[in-house]
Backbone as ProteinMPNN parsed JSONL, in Angstrom:
{"seq_chain_A": "MEPPLLDHEEAVPTGGARPTHLMWGAGLIALAIAVALVAGVILARYPFGFDRAIVLALHEVGPEWLRHAVIDVTALGGGTVLTLAVVATAGLLLVRRLWLTAALVVTATTLGSIAVAAIKAVFGRPRPDIVDHVVAASGYSFPSGHAANSAIVWLTIAALVSQVTRGRATRRYIAAVAALLVAAIGASRVYLGVHWPSDVLAGWSFGTLWALGWWSIGAKAREALLGQRQ", "coords_chain_A": {"N_chain_A": [[155.473, 8.08, -1.133], [156.501, 8.529, -4.464], [155.559, 11.325, -6.375], [153.8, 11.387, -9.544], [155.324, 12.36, -12.654], [154.695, 15.53, -14.094], [153.209, 16.767, -17.167], [154.655, 18.942, -18.117], [157.037, 18.576, -16.878], [158.238, 16.589, -18.236], [159.827, 17.562, -20.21], [162.323, 17.869, -19.207], [165.178, 15.985, -19.272], [165.373, 13.785, -17.057], [166.634, 11.378, -16.81], [169.189, 11.746, -17.644], [170.996, 13.835, -19.757], [173.06, 13.323, -21.352], [174.795, 10.649, -22.988], [175.916, 7.789, -21.138], [179.124, 6.35, -20.167], [178.832, 3.603, -20.326], [176.777, 3.341, -22.173], [177.973, 4.43, -24.461], [179.99, 2.514, -24.781], [178.493, 0.153, -25.214], [177.237, 0.847, -27.585], [179.409, 1.126, -29.394], [180.479, -1.484, -29.389], [178.263, -2.929, -30.345], [178.023, -1.794, -32.891], [180.469, -2.557, -34.083], [180.225, -5.365, -34.094], [177.958, -5.651, -35.702], [178.838, -4.615, -38.189], [180.907, -6.427, -38.802], [179.489, -8.865, -38.994], [177.628, -8.36, -41.054], [179.355, -7.886, -43.186], [180.556, -10.397, -43.301], [178.37, -12.076, -43.964], [177.644, -11.034, -46.45], [179.937, -11.527, -47.98], [180.403, -14.274, -47.638], [177.956, -15.746, -47.554], [177.066, -18.015, -46.247], [176.671, -20.024, -43.25], [178.809, -19.168, -40.494], [181.783, -20.765, -39.157], [181.638, -21.025, -36.348], [178.932, -20.872, -36.006], [177.732, -23.35, -36.799], [179.026, -25.082, -34.994], [178.15, -24.2, -32.455], [175.334, -24.464, -32.605], [175.054, -27.245, -32.966], [176.233, -28.123, -30.587], [174.498, -27.19, -28.615], [172.074, -28.392, -29.142], [169.434, -30.289, -27.922], [170.503, -30.321, -25.371], [170.529, -30.672, -21.855], [167.881, -31.134, -19.335], [164.374, -32.141, -19.778], [162.649, -30.244, -18.661], [164.05, -27.909, -18.938], [163.969, -27.395, -21.659], [161.247, -26.821, -22.001], [161.121, -24.523, -20.453], [162.759, -22.798, -21.904], [161.268, -22.554, -24.218], [159.132, -21.097, -23.215], [160.47, -18.747, -22.558], [161.321, -17.834, -25.059], [158.951, -17.002, -26.144], [158.589, -14.507, -25.107], [159.756, -12.82, -26.847], [158.168, -12.779, -29.001], [155.767, -11.57, -31.469], [153.177, -11.053, -30.372], [153.508, -10.801, -27.535], [155.397, -8.719, -27.436], [153.986, -6.658, -28.665], [151.901, -6.308, -26.817], [153.443, -5.448, -24.674], [154.377, -2.967, -25.573], [151.943, -1.594, -25.916], [150.944, -1.645, -23.28], [152.954, -0.222, -21.938], [152.868, 2.269, -23.262], [150.266, 2.982, -22.578], [150.493, 3.297, -19.769], [152.286, 5.433, -19.678], [150.743, 7.412, -20.892], [148.698, 7.65, -19.016], [150.145, 8.784, -16.989], [150.55, 11.176, -18.107], [152.689, 11.585, -19.802], [153.219, 12.451, -22.576], [155.061, 12.83, -24.714], [157.029, 10.836, -24.304], [155.449, 8.524, -24.55], [154.651, 8.727, -27.242], [157.132, 8.528, -28.5], [157.944, 5.928, -27.769], [156.01, 4.282, -29.047], [156.367, 5.042, -31.754], [159.113, 4.448, -32.198], [159.305, 1.646, -31.736], [157.498, 0.625, -33.588], [158.525, 1.487, -36.115], [160.973, 0.226, -35.909], [160.337, -2.517, -36.013], [159.406, -2.694, -38.638], [161.756, -2.051, -39.991], [163.402, -4.245, -39.351], [162.063, -6.363, -40.64], [162.43, -5.556, -43.277], [165.217, -5.683, -43.54], [165.683, -8.423, -43.176], [164.501, -9.404, -45.477], [166.186, -8.367, -47.415], [168.67, -9.681, -47.02], [167.935, -12.401, -46.999], [168.603, -14.899, -45.825], [168.651, -18.386, -45.233], [167.154, -20.469, -42.641], [168.717, -22.452, -39.98], [169.433, -25.831, -40.877], [170.516, -28.061, -39.868], [169.777, -29.253, -37.557], [166.831, -30.452, -35.862], [164.031, -28.289, -35.636], [162.848, -27.053, -32.629], [160.684, -25.47, -32.073], [158.097, -24.027, -34.121], [159.064, -22.135, -36.945], [159.266, -19.573, -39.337], [160.078, -17.838, -42.422], [162.889, -15.645, -43.187], [166.291, -15.825, -41.884], [168.329, -14.047, -41.046], [168.668, -10.796, -39.82], [168.037, -12.353, -36.568], [164.656, -12.221, -35.902], [163.336, -12.347, -33.424], [165.444, -11.755, -31.638], [166.252, -9.208, -32.557], [163.821, -7.673, -32.537], [163.017, -7.949, -29.87], [165.112, -6.659, -28.606], [164.788, -4.13, -29.719], [162.263, -3.417, -28.682], [162.277, -3.94, -25.773], [164.743, -2.757, -24.936], [164.535, -0.182, -26.021], [162.242, 0.789, -24.751], [163.216, 0.747, -22.124], [165.313, 2.601, -22.385], [164.004, 5.012, -23.093], [162.086, 5.33, -21.081], [163.761, 5.585, -18.91], [164.569, 8.184, -19.102], [162.608, 9.687, -17.981], [162.5, 8.894, -15.428], [163.151, 9.113, -12.072], [166.014, 8.711, -9.988], [168.946, 6.987, -9.846], [169.471, 4.306, -9.239], [167.026, 3.07, -9.796], [166.827, 3.5, -12.559], [169.014, 2.007, -13.417], [168.192, -0.532, -12.668], [165.959, -0.943, -14.328], [167.245, -0.924, -16.828], [168.91, -3.172, -16.523], [167.096, -5.314, -16.224], [165.813, -5.221, -18.728], [168.002, -5.767, -20.414], [168.698, -8.38, -19.595], [166.387, -9.782, -20.304], [166.44, -9.491, -23.108], [168.853, -10.792, -23.699], [168.281, -13.434, -22.841], [166.117, -14.13, -24.495], [167.25, -13.997, -27.087], [169.275, -15.969, -26.867], [167.687, -18.195, -26.523], [166.679, -18.702, -29.05], [168.758, -19.847, -30.49], [169.237, -22.145, -28.987], [166.871, -23.532, -29.439], [167.176, -24.205, -32.042], [166.385, -22.7, -34.247], [167.698, -20.537, -35.215], [170.854, -19.286, -36.375], [173.765, -18.582, -34.383], [175.044, -16.218, -35.258], [172.929, -14.872, -36.428], [171.485, -14.086, -34.201], [173.351, -12.489, -32.859], [173.53, -10.412, -34.707], [170.927, -9.442, -34.556], [170.791, -8.576, -31.866], [172.754, -6.568, -31.968], [171.72, -4.731, -33.856], [169.298, -4.023, -32.594], [170.252, -2.878, -30.218], [171.689, -0.631, -31.157], [169.56, 0.695, -32.332], [167.931, 1.29, -30.098], [169.669, 2.983, -28.669], [169.88, 5.04, -30.498], [167.27, 6.083, -30.492], [167.151, 6.856, -27.855], [168.829, 9.049, -27.987], [167.349, 10.652, -29.759], [165.11, 11.099, -28.163], [166.248, 12.533, -26.016], [167.134, 14.86, -27.319], [164.695, 15.857, -28.261], [163.422, 16.488, -25.89], [165.094, 18.471, -24.907], [164.688, 20.418, -26.879], [161.98, 20.937, -26.492], [162.027, 21.948, -23.924], [163.505, 24.246, -24.396], [161.71, 25.741, -25.904], [159.852, 26.42, -24.027], [161.061, 28.089, -22.302]], "CA_chain_A": [[155.302, 7.663, -2.538], [156.959, 9.579, -5.36], [154.473, 11.801, -7.231], [154.068, 11.21, -10.98], [155.823, 13.529, -13.357], [153.705, 16.29, -14.839], [153.549, 16.813, -18.583], [155.679, 19.946, -18.384], [158.303, 18.094, -16.332], [158.812, 15.625, -19.164], [160.805, 18.227, -21.061], [163.628, 17.767, -18.573], [165.648, 14.606, -19.342], [165.844, 13.42, -15.729], [167.48, 10.202, -16.919], [170.49, 12.108, -18.162], [170.961, 14.467, -21.068], [174.213, 12.846, -22.115], [174.981, 9.2, -22.861], [176.921, 7.357, -20.179], [180.227, 5.569, -20.743], [178.308, 2.274, -20.633], [176.02, 3.449, -23.42], [178.962, 4.576, -25.534], [180.647, 1.224, -24.965], [177.543, -0.778, -25.825], [177.032, 1.268, -28.967], [180.591, 0.818, -30.203], [180.556, -2.943, -29.525], [177.171, -3.342, -31.228], [178.355, -1.368, -34.251], [181.559, -3.394, -34.58], [179.677, -6.699, -34.366], [177.051, -5.55, -36.845], [179.636, -4.448, -39.409], [181.622, -7.676, -39.064], [178.55, -9.899, -39.412], [177.087, -8.017, -42.364], [180.422, -8.132, -44.16], [180.719, -11.837, -43.439], [177.232, -12.652, -44.678], [177.71, -10.595, -47.844], [181.066, -12.157, -48.657], [180.4, -15.73, -47.56], [176.638, -16.266, -47.883], [176.795, -19.294, -45.591], [176.935, -19.889, -41.805], [180.2, -19.18, -40.054], [182.169, -21.996, -38.487], [181.133, -21.078, -34.968], [177.485, -21.07, -36.064], [177.451, -24.787, -36.805], [179.531, -25.705, -33.766], [177.306, -23.846, -31.313], [174.012, -25.064, -32.778], [175.175, -28.676, -32.71], [176.573, -28.342, -29.185], [173.365, -26.864, -27.747], [170.866, -29.133, -29.492], [168.982, -31.317, -26.984], [171.295, -30.292, -24.145], [169.769, -30.35, -20.663], [166.666, -31.913, -19.071], [163.157, -31.778, -20.498], [162.048, -29.021, -18.106], [164.781, -26.768, -19.473], [163.438, -27.121, -22.994], [159.959, -26.142, -21.836], [161.398, -23.174, -19.937], [163.308, -22.005, -23.005], [160.142, -22.248, -25.116], [158.406, -20.0, -22.571], [161.291, -17.534, -22.657], [161.358, -17.354, -26.446], [157.667, -16.348, -26.419], [158.686, -13.108, -24.684], [160.235, -12.046, -27.99], [157.218, -12.915, -30.098], [155.026, -10.368, -31.824], [152.05, -10.803, -29.478], [153.986, -10.302, -26.242], [156.043, -7.42, -27.63], [152.928, -5.672, -28.917], [151.249, -6.055, -25.532], [154.37, -4.672, -23.843], [154.369, -1.591, -26.072], [150.636, -1.009, -25.61], [150.855, -1.433, -21.835], [153.879, 0.858, -21.577], [152.311, 3.523, -23.776], [149.105, 3.304, -21.762], [150.956, 3.811, -18.479], [152.871, 6.752, -19.907], [149.646, 8.341, -21.152], [148.03, 7.877, -17.734], [151.01, 9.696, -16.239], [150.615, 12.392, -18.923], [154.008, 11.675, -20.431], [152.817, 12.315, -23.966], [156.219, 12.721, -25.605], [157.635, 9.516, -24.143], [154.525, 7.539, -25.123], [154.742, 8.823, -28.702], [158.442, 8.017, -28.907], [157.948, 4.475, -27.598], [155.201, 3.677, -30.107], [157.007, 5.295, -33.045], [160.389, 3.741, -32.283], [159.116, 0.202, -31.833], [156.807, 0.322, -34.854], [159.483, 1.636, -37.211], [162.004, -0.783, -35.733], [159.826, -3.787, -36.516], [159.385, -2.589, -40.103], [163.144, -2.088, -40.448], [163.899, -5.619, -39.219], [161.458, -7.145, -41.719], [163.069, -5.159, -44.529], [166.588, -6.202, -43.544], [165.613, -9.871, -43.375], [164.187, -9.638, -46.887], [167.361, -8.014, -48.214], [169.71, -10.71, -46.918], [167.324, -13.66, -47.438], [169.387, -16.038, -45.345], [167.798, -19.476, -44.744], [167.335, -20.881, -41.259], [169.542, -23.666, -39.814], [168.797, -27.078, -41.279], [171.369, -29.156, -39.419], [169.102, -29.879, -36.418], [165.38, -30.275, -35.885], [163.533, -27.103, -34.95], [162.007, -27.408, -31.482], [159.459, -24.689, -32.247], [157.851, -23.648, -35.507], [159.655, -20.855, -37.344], [159.191, -19.362, -40.779], [160.729, -16.613, -42.856], [164.342, -15.634, -43.277], [166.985, -16.04, -40.617], [169.286, -12.992, -40.663], [168.985, -11.113, -38.426], [166.958, -12.984, -35.814], [163.574, -11.296, -35.606], [163.095, -12.335, -31.981], [166.542, -11.035, -30.984], [166.217, -7.801, -32.948], [162.613, -6.997, -32.08], [163.014, -7.874, -28.403], [166.041, -5.585, -28.249], [164.153, -2.864, -30.099], [161.163, -3.094, -27.768], [162.645, -3.883, -24.355], [165.811, -1.785, -24.7], [164.042, 1.165, -26.331], [161.366, 1.171, -23.64], [164.076, 1.054, -20.977], [166.077, 3.815, -22.66], [163.142, 6.19, -23.079], [161.477, 5.463, -19.753], [164.795, 6.036, -17.971], [164.701, 9.638, -19.2], [161.579, 10.328, -17.151], [162.499, 8.154, -14.171], [164.088, 9.653, -11.094], [166.737, 7.72, -9.204], [169.911, 6.227, -10.648], [169.299, 2.872, -8.977], [165.836, 2.632, -10.529], [167.162, 3.455, -13.982], [169.906, 0.87, -13.639], [167.399, -1.754, -12.557], [165.176, -1.042, -15.562], [168.168, -1.297, -17.902], [169.396, -4.531, -16.29], [166.014, -6.251, -16.526], [165.643, -5.224, -20.176], [169.145, -6.444, -21.017], [168.593, -9.812, -19.306], [165.309, -10.309, -21.144], [166.921, -9.555, -24.492], [169.88, -11.837, -23.772], [167.643, -14.74, -22.709], [165.3, -14.382, -25.691], [168.145, -14.294, -28.195], [169.922, -17.264, -26.651], [166.685, -19.252, -26.681], [166.477, -19.004, -30.474], [169.827, -20.769, -30.885], [168.994, -23.402, -28.273], [165.74, -24.215, -30.068], [167.6, -24.624, -33.373], [165.716, -21.957, -35.322], [168.559, -19.449, -35.675], [172.296, -19.36, -36.191], [174.237, -17.591, -33.411], [175.328, -14.94, -35.918], [171.64, -14.199, -36.598], [171.14, -13.489, -32.913], [174.301, -11.394, -32.631], [173.121, -9.303, -35.567], [169.698, -8.885, -33.993], [171.162, -7.825, -30.658], [173.496, -5.362, -32.351], [170.803, -3.781, -34.487], [168.369, -3.535, -31.586], [170.969, -2.005, -29.299], [171.928, 0.637, -31.848], [168.25, 1.338, -32.51], [167.526, 1.837, -28.801], [170.535, 4.114, -28.359], [169.506, 6.121, -31.405], [166.032, 6.695, -30.023], [167.483, 7.562, -26.613], [169.354, 10.345, -28.408], [166.223, 11.423, -30.298], [164.302, 11.512, -27.029], [166.946, 13.575, -25.265], [167.123, 16.099, -28.107], [163.321, 16.347, -28.304], [163.124, 17.103, -24.587], [165.843, 19.728, -24.831], [164.017, 21.377, -27.742], [160.73, 21.285, -25.847], [162.37, 22.798, -22.794], [163.912, 25.539, -24.931], [160.524, 26.467, -26.356], [159.073, 26.843, -22.884], [161.832, 29.041, -21.509]], "C_chain_A": [[155.675, 8.824, -3.458], [155.835, 10.025, -6.277], [154.81, 11.604, -8.692], [154.573, 12.501, -11.59], [154.686, 14.228, -14.081], [154.146, 16.401, -16.287], [154.63, 17.84, -18.865], [157.03, 19.513, -17.845], [159.006, 17.144, -17.297], [159.876, 16.253, -20.046], [162.215, 18.125, -20.494], [164.086, 16.317, -18.604], [166.243, 14.161, -18.012], [166.753, 12.195, -15.756], [168.851, 10.503, -17.479], [170.394, 12.678, -19.552], [172.106, 13.998, -21.955], [174.366, 11.346, -21.933], [176.101, 8.865, -21.887], [178.041, 6.605, -20.898], [179.752, 4.17, -21.124], [177.54, 2.285, -21.945], [176.945, 3.597, -24.614], [179.617, 3.235, -25.844], [179.743, 0.218, -25.655], [177.317, -0.435, -27.293], [178.196, 0.9, -29.869], [180.723, -0.691, -30.431], [179.497, -3.438, -30.496], [177.474, -2.986, -32.673], [179.434, -2.249, -34.861], [181.06, -4.788, -34.944], [178.795, -6.675, -35.607], [177.814, -5.454, -38.16], [180.329, -5.75, -39.786], [180.675, -8.757, -39.587], [177.981, -9.618, -40.8], [178.124, -8.271, -43.456], [180.609, -9.627, -44.398], [179.603, -12.488, -44.229], [177.288, -12.284, -46.16], [178.798, -11.344, -48.609], [180.947, -13.671, -48.71], [179.074, -16.352, -48.0], [176.387, -17.647, -47.298], [177.142, -19.147, -44.113], [178.428, -19.918, -41.505], [180.501, -20.496, -39.338], [181.604, -22.106, -37.079], [179.618, -21.262, -34.936], [177.14, -22.549, -35.943], [177.861, -25.446, -35.497], [178.607, -25.443, -32.584], [175.923, -24.488, -31.422], [174.053, -26.556, -32.464], [175.447, -28.971, -31.234], [175.368, -28.142, -28.273], [172.145, -27.739, -27.99], [170.62, -30.272, -28.512], [169.87, -31.411, -25.75], [170.387, -29.949, -22.976], [168.514, -31.198, -20.521], [165.455, -31.372, -19.822], [162.557, -30.476, -19.991], [162.747, -27.771, -18.643], [164.257, -26.391, -20.853], [162.1, -26.377, -22.907], [160.161, -24.704, -21.344], [161.905, -22.265, -21.054], [162.206, -21.638, -23.991], [159.316, -21.101, -24.535], [159.161, -18.681, -22.718], [161.248, -16.969, -24.068], [160.055, -16.643, -26.818], [157.693, -14.879, -26.018], [159.213, -12.212, -25.803], [159.329, -12.158, -29.19], [156.401, -11.65, -30.309], [153.903, -10.04, -30.865], [152.502, -10.188, -28.166], [154.605, -8.916, -26.393], [155.008, -6.328, -27.898], [152.209, -5.311, -27.63], [152.135, -5.2, -24.629], [154.376, -3.207, -24.261], [153.063, -0.9, -25.712], [150.526, -0.699, -24.118], [151.749, -0.281, -21.388], [153.337, 2.207, -22.03], [151.104, 3.952, -22.959], [149.491, 3.886, -20.416], [151.526, 5.214, -18.626], [151.782, 7.798, -20.167], [148.887, 8.661, -19.861], [148.821, 8.873, -16.891], [151.242, 11.013, -16.98], [152.011, 12.645, -19.49], [153.821, 11.446, -21.93], [153.995, 12.078, -24.906], [156.833, 11.335, -25.527], [156.757, 8.432, -24.739], [154.624, 7.532, -26.645], [156.064, 8.253, -29.208], [158.497, 6.497, -28.823], [157.199, 3.801, -28.743], [155.872, 3.846, -31.468], [158.275, 4.477, -33.22], [160.2, 2.247, -32.484], [158.422, -0.194, -33.136], [157.769, 0.398, -36.036], [160.587, 0.581, -37.119], [161.574, -2.133, -36.279], [159.788, -3.802, -38.043], [160.799, -2.697, -40.667], [163.709, -3.504, -40.399], [163.353, -6.49, -40.351], [162.12, -6.83, -43.063], [164.484, -5.729, -44.628], [166.604, -7.701, -43.8], [165.355, -10.193, -44.843], [165.391, -9.357, -47.782], [168.391, -9.142, -48.195], [169.183, -12.096, -47.322], [168.07, -14.901, -46.998], [168.463, -17.131, -44.804], [168.117, -19.837, -43.293], [168.205, -22.143, -41.172], [168.756, -24.914, -40.214], [169.591, -28.288, -40.807], [170.806, -29.85, -38.175], [167.604, -29.657, -36.584], [165.0, -29.01, -35.123], [162.584, -27.528, -33.831], [160.675, -26.671, -31.536], [159.313, -24.322, -33.718], [158.447, -22.272, -35.779], [159.614, -20.75, -38.855], [159.896, -18.06, -41.136], [162.241, -16.742, -42.857], [164.991, -15.572, -41.9], [167.819, -14.862, -40.126], [168.701, -11.604, -40.879], [167.811, -11.799, -37.74], [165.892, -11.95, -35.477], [163.288, -11.208, -34.118], [164.176, -11.539, -31.254], [166.471, -9.548, -31.282], [165.007, -7.084, -32.372], [162.527, -6.915, -30.554], [163.968, -6.783, -27.934], [165.437, -4.224, -28.562], [163.098, -2.47, -29.075], [161.646, -2.916, -26.337], [163.72, -2.836, -24.082], [165.354, -0.359, -24.985], [163.112, 1.664, -25.234], [162.207, 1.567, -22.43], [164.81, 2.373, -21.177], [165.208, 5.06, -22.532], [162.493, 6.41, -21.721], [162.493, 5.969, -18.736], [164.944, 7.555, -17.987], [163.661, 10.376, -18.37], [161.436, 9.601, -15.816], [163.553, 8.733, -13.241], [164.758, 8.515, -10.332], [167.645, 6.872, -10.062], [169.732, 4.73, -10.47], [168.107, 2.313, -9.738], [166.128, 2.52, -12.013], [168.076, 2.28, -14.301], [169.148, -0.447, -13.571], [166.587, -1.986, -13.821], [166.062, -1.514, -16.715], [168.637, -2.746, -17.757], [168.332, -5.568, -16.631], [165.81, -6.356, -18.037], [166.77, -5.996, -20.854], [169.084, -7.958, -20.793], [167.499, -10.471, -20.14], [165.778, -10.508, -22.581], [167.951, -10.671, -24.655], [169.248, -13.23, -23.732], [166.831, -15.095, -23.953], [166.186, -14.753, -26.878], [168.8, -15.661, -28.068], [168.939, -18.415, -26.865], [166.504, -19.647, -28.14], [167.539, -19.975, -31.002], [169.592, -22.138, -30.258], [167.887, -24.21, -28.946], [166.015, -24.59, -31.526], [167.005, -23.853, -34.523], [166.541, -20.778, -35.833], [170.025, -19.809, -35.478], [172.7, -18.322, -35.138], [174.526, -16.227, -34.035], [174.045, -14.163, -36.215], [171.277, -13.431, -35.334], [172.067, -12.318, -32.593], [173.924, -10.174, -33.468], [171.865, -8.633, -35.027], [169.961, -8.063, -32.748], [171.825, -6.508, -31.024], [172.566, -4.312, -32.937], [169.855, -3.179, -33.451], [169.012, -2.595, -30.591], [171.209, -0.641, -29.916], [170.624, 1.41, -32.043], [167.807, 2.01, -31.208], [168.358, 3.06, -28.435], [170.201, 5.316, -29.248], [168.251, 6.832, -30.936], [166.2, 7.337, -28.649], [167.973, 8.968, -26.955], [168.24, 11.23, -28.95], [165.359, 11.949, -29.154], [164.938, 12.648, -26.247], [166.909, 14.907, -26.003], [165.721, 16.702, -28.159], [162.956, 17.042, -26.991], [163.849, 18.443, -24.441], [165.17, 20.803, -25.687], [162.711, 21.856, -27.112], [160.968, 22.218, -24.668], [162.767, 24.198, -23.267], [162.743, 26.372, -25.371], [159.754, 27.065, -25.172], [159.797, 27.89, -22.022], [161.73, 30.447, -22.121]], "O_chain_A": [[155.229, 9.954, -3.263], [155.203, 9.179, -6.909], [155.984, 11.646, -9.061], [154.283, 13.593, -11.103], [153.802, 13.567, -14.627], [155.31, 16.162, -16.608], [155.447, 17.637, -19.764], [158.063, 20.014, -18.289], [160.212, 16.92, -17.194], [160.737, 15.55, -20.574], [163.192, 18.278, -21.227], [163.424, 15.473, -18.0], [167.463, 14.155, -17.844], [167.55, 11.99, -14.84], [169.609, 9.576, -17.764], [169.781, 12.078, -20.435], [172.116, 14.25, -23.16], [174.101, 10.821, -20.852], [177.109, 9.568, -21.817], [177.925, 6.267, -22.076], [180.205, 3.608, -22.121], [177.641, 1.348, -22.738], [176.737, 2.971, -25.653], [179.78, 2.862, -27.006], [180.169, -0.486, -26.57], [177.219, -1.324, -28.139], [177.995, 0.416, -30.983], [181.042, -1.126, -31.537], [179.78, -4.262, -31.366], [177.214, -3.778, -33.579], [179.331, -2.646, -36.022], [181.431, -5.33, -35.985], [178.872, -7.564, -36.456], [177.477, -6.133, -39.13], [180.341, -6.134, -40.956], [181.019, -9.484, -40.52], [177.864, -10.525, -41.625], [177.805, -8.806, -44.518], [180.794, -10.072, -45.531], [179.853, -13.353, -45.068], [177.014, -13.118, -47.022], [178.594, -11.746, -49.755], [181.336, -14.292, -49.698], [179.056, -17.349, -48.72], [175.555, -18.385, -47.825], [177.857, -18.21, -43.756], [179.201, -20.602, -42.175], [179.593, -21.239, -38.965], [181.143, -23.173, -36.672], [179.077, -21.755, -33.947], [176.35, -22.946, -35.086], [177.128, -26.273, -34.955], [178.315, -26.349, -31.803], [175.4, -25.0, -30.432], [173.177, -27.069, -31.768], [174.946, -29.957, -30.695], [175.226, -28.841, -27.27], [171.268, -27.822, -27.131], [171.489, -31.117, -28.297], [169.976, -32.478, -25.146], [169.563, -29.04, -23.079], [168.119, -31.895, -21.455], [165.501, -30.296, -20.419], [162.02, -29.689, -20.772], [162.131, -26.715, -18.787], [164.119, -25.211, -21.173], [161.858, -25.425, -23.649], [159.457, -23.789, -21.77], [161.521, -21.098, -21.135], [162.205, -20.536, -24.541], [158.853, -20.232, -25.273], [158.565, -17.634, -22.97], [161.149, -15.756, -24.25], [160.046, -15.785, -27.7], [156.904, -14.086, -26.532], [159.126, -10.987, -25.716], [159.669, -11.69, -30.277], [156.349, -10.775, -29.446], [153.683, -8.868, -30.561], [151.953, -9.178, -27.727], [154.364, -8.035, -25.567], [155.143, -5.205, -27.411], [151.935, -4.138, -27.378], [151.642, -4.333, -23.907], [154.38, -2.312, -23.415], [153.066, 0.244, -25.257], [150.07, 0.378, -23.736], [151.351, 0.536, -20.559], [153.348, 3.174, -21.269], [150.929, 5.137, -22.676], [148.889, 4.86, -19.965], [151.276, 6.082, -17.79], [151.891, 8.937, -19.712], [148.482, 9.803, -19.639], [148.249, 9.694, -16.174], [152.025, 11.855, -16.542], [152.442, 13.789, -19.631], [154.203, 10.411, -22.476], [153.93, 11.224, -25.789], [157.128, 10.722, -26.553], [157.267, 7.508, -25.371], [154.676, 6.471, -27.267], [156.1, 7.572, -30.233], [159.042, 5.848, -29.717], [157.704, 2.852, -29.342], [155.938, 2.897, -32.249], [158.489, 3.877, -34.273], [160.872, 1.647, -33.323], [158.73, -1.236, -33.715], [157.824, -0.516, -36.859], [161.077, 0.102, -38.142], [162.358, -2.818, -36.935], [160.106, -4.816, -38.664], [161.02, -3.347, -41.689], [164.421, -3.917, -41.315], [164.096, -7.266, -40.953], [162.341, -7.723, -43.882], [164.893, -6.202, -45.688], [167.442, -8.196, -44.555], [165.923, -11.14, -45.387], [165.59, -10.033, -48.792], [168.923, -9.515, -49.241], [169.917, -12.88, -47.926], [168.151, -15.868, -47.755], [167.579, -16.84, -43.998], [169.202, -19.548, -42.788], [168.406, -22.826, -42.176], [167.566, -25.032, -39.923], [169.375, -29.404, -41.28], [171.294, -30.908, -37.78], [167.167, -28.793, -37.344], [165.586, -28.703, -34.085], [161.633, -28.275, -34.064], [159.654, -27.195, -31.092], [160.292, -24.311, -34.465], [158.349, -21.364, -34.954], [159.892, -21.716, -39.565], [160.263, -17.279, -40.258], [162.796, -17.802, -42.569], [164.335, -15.304, -40.893], [168.001, -14.694, -38.92], [168.285, -11.268, -41.988], [166.706, -11.822, -38.281], [166.178, -10.931, -34.849], [163.027, -10.123, -33.599], [163.874, -10.745, -30.364], [166.611, -8.72, -30.382], [165.141, -6.01, -31.785], [162.026, -5.931, -30.009], [163.674, -6.065, -26.978], [165.555, -3.284, -27.777], [163.046, -1.316, -28.647], [161.448, -1.854, -25.747], [163.625, -2.099, -23.1], [165.738, 0.57, -24.275], [163.183, 2.826, -24.834], [161.951, 2.587, -21.79], [164.919, 3.173, -20.248], [165.625, 6.051, -21.932], [162.366, 7.546, -21.265], [162.138, 6.696, -17.808], [165.391, 8.148, -17.006], [163.82, 11.564, -18.087], [160.398, 9.677, -15.16], [164.725, 8.826, -13.607], [164.14, 7.484, -10.066], [167.175, 6.118, -10.913], [169.828, 3.969, -11.433], [168.172, 1.204, -10.267], [165.723, 1.552, -12.657], [167.927, 1.634, -15.338], [169.434, -1.372, -14.331], [166.534, -3.106, -14.329], [165.677, -2.395, -17.484], [168.749, -3.466, -18.749], [168.631, -6.586, -17.256], [165.652, -7.456, -18.567], [166.524, -6.788, -21.764], [169.385, -8.731, -21.703], [167.671, -11.59, -20.624], [165.544, -11.553, -23.188], [167.92, -11.409, -25.64], [169.636, -14.108, -24.503], [166.859, -16.238, -24.409], [165.901, -15.714, -27.592], [168.874, -16.418, -29.036], [169.324, -19.485, -27.335], [166.208, -20.805, -28.435], [167.254, -20.818, -31.853], [169.733, -23.165, -30.922], [167.964, -25.437, -29.012], [165.178, -25.221, -32.172], [167.099, -24.291, -35.669], [166.135, -20.097, -36.775], [170.389, -20.531, -34.55], [172.043, -17.288, -35.014], [174.28, -15.195, -33.411], [174.063, -12.933, -36.253], [170.826, -12.287, -35.387], [171.617, -11.278, -32.112], [173.991, -9.041, -32.992], [171.751, -7.408, -35.04], [169.413, -6.972, -32.593], [171.501, -5.461, -30.463], [172.62, -3.142, -32.558], [169.636, -1.968, -33.433], [168.394, -1.62, -30.164], [170.966, 0.386, -29.282], [170.598, 2.636, -31.931], [167.362, 3.158, -31.215], [167.825, 4.058, -27.95], [170.237, 6.462, -28.8], [168.181, 8.06, -30.981], [165.467, 8.266, -28.311], [167.593, 9.946, -26.312], [168.185, 12.421, -28.641], [164.928, 13.102, -29.172], [164.266, 13.605, -25.861], [166.683, 15.954, -25.398], [165.571, 17.923, -28.107], [162.265, 18.061, -26.99], [163.296, 19.414, -23.925], [165.087, 21.961, -25.279], [162.376, 23.038, -27.188], [160.207, 23.159, -24.441], [162.424, 25.2, -22.64], [162.769, 27.594, -25.23], [159.088, 28.092, -25.308], [159.202, 28.492, -21.128], [162.315, 31.394, -21.594]]}, "name": "protein", "num_of_chains": 1, "seq": "MEPPLLDHEEAVPTGGARPTHLMWGAGLIALAIAVALVAGVILARYPFGFDRAIVLALHEVGPEWLRHAVIDVTALGGGTVLTLAVVATAGLLLVRRLWLTAALVVTATTLGSIAVAAIKAVFGRPRPDIVDHVVAASGYSFPSGHAANSAIVWLTIAALVSQVTRGRATRRYIAAVAALLVAAIGASRVYLGVHWPSDVLAGWSFGTLWALGWWSIGAKAREALLGQRQ"}
């Protein structure tokens, strides 16, 4: 059994001190999508053509059990589940005496949620009204709060935890699970008719960039901490 990391070991970014090519690629794609969507919303102020087509195509598609499954999946991006995930992760990190990582996780996810709420208020985009909403949803639509906040929480946790996790295979598994969760949660919002696809794309993009930004902050903080101790 691998021994837990000690608090002084946390200063060493075992998950890599430099971003990988995959991280660079994800960041550039997320940035390009975010810029394109924001420009489109500002200039057009109405759903894109593909928004309407996709929402109409997905509405009431599939058997009844699929709808129930999607409702369960979408709950993984709700405030209650995400808060529990952050608390549980921070608690585990504190038990393992990974104080810096715990502080970064709590700070990053809290500020991220505030940022998403502010952005939604700025754009003030209404939710889809061309199909019935399968689940209750309130507030503005752009970007999708479930897509953005799930990306902020799950991807940021994966990014920061990977820095104190030994083993490339383990880090890749953590990243893959987080990415699949975020993808499923975002897609569920379109299927349930409560968000336009462009809302979800914007949420994914913002959350990805947020997670990568905090990965960088975490790496720099560890390097600074290591420098102080040498």
